[in-house]
C-alpha positions, 0 to 999 in steps of 0.5 A, a space after each residue: 596506454 589508458 591511465 589507471 583512473 580512466 581505464 575503459 573496463 573500470 569506467 564501464 563498471 562504474 557506469 553499470 553500477 550507477 545505472 543499477 543504483 538508479 534502477 533500484 532507487 526508482 523501484 524503491 519509490 513506491 508512492 507519494 504523500 499527496 494530501 496531509 491533514 492533521 499530523 502523521 508520522 513516517 517510520 523508517 529504519 533511519 528513525 521517526 519523522 514528521 510526515 509532510 505533503 510531497 514526501 516520497 514513500 519507499 518500501 517498508 515505510 510505515 505511516 501512522 496517522 494521529 487522532 483527527 489525521 488523514 493522509 492520501 497516498 498516491 501511486 504512480 498508476 493513479 490509485 489513491 489510498 486514504 488513511 484515516 485517523 489513528 491508523 497504521 499502514 506499511 508499504 510492502 517490500 519488493 517481492 522475492 523472487 522478483 517475478 512474484 506479484 508484490 503487494 503495495 501496502 498492508 493496513 495494520 490498523 485503522 481505516 483505509 479507503 482505496 480508489 482505483 487509478 487509470 490502470 487497475 491494480 492486480 490481485 493481492 495488491 493491498 493486504 489487510 489483517 484478514 485477506 487481500 484486496 485486488 482487481 480494484 475496479 471500484 472504491 472500497 473502505 476497510 476498517 481493521 481493529 485487533 478483533 474486528 474487521 469490516 469492508 464496504 464497497 462504495 462503487 464498482 467491484 473488487 476482488 477479495 481473498 480471505 486468509 489464503 482462499 480464492 479471490 471472490 468478487 465483492 460488488 457495490 453496496 456490499 458490507 463484509 464483517 467479522 470478529 476474531 478469526 471467524 470468516 467474514 459474513 455479509 452484513 447490512 451495515 458496518 458495526 459501530 
């Protein structure tokens, strides 16, 4: 007769629970801080922490850069997100239900540069105050303030869907800008 401590059903339950915890833990690790210049803060439910290179970021983490600060966040597929000075970004929680495509991050305020990795992200991977950036086949720079937004595609192309509308391609050299809740319009340059 098996002992109460090592009963086969209990041992199997413990092993399955351990495997589930490892799977959830691996999913919760969305990205890592690859480069840090200046100062940046990591906001988690556990508190406010000073950010450092090599820190693994998880769902719902908020990263804030100080004036003259810069953070490069690296995703597993090689996509790089540069967060400029005085900016704020939130890594998105997992999608519910899990079959819904989840965004990776949401720019809350400031500057963000996206550079694709080897595997291009799908539609709606990166959210901004006015829409979603997906199908990243080129580098783009985004600037978001409370009543102003600008997007520049440095090279290649991206798909951009504005406030729930269908995604449209935006090609290299294009600037889009808008103020308040007005629709984005092409512009000759970023607003100063």
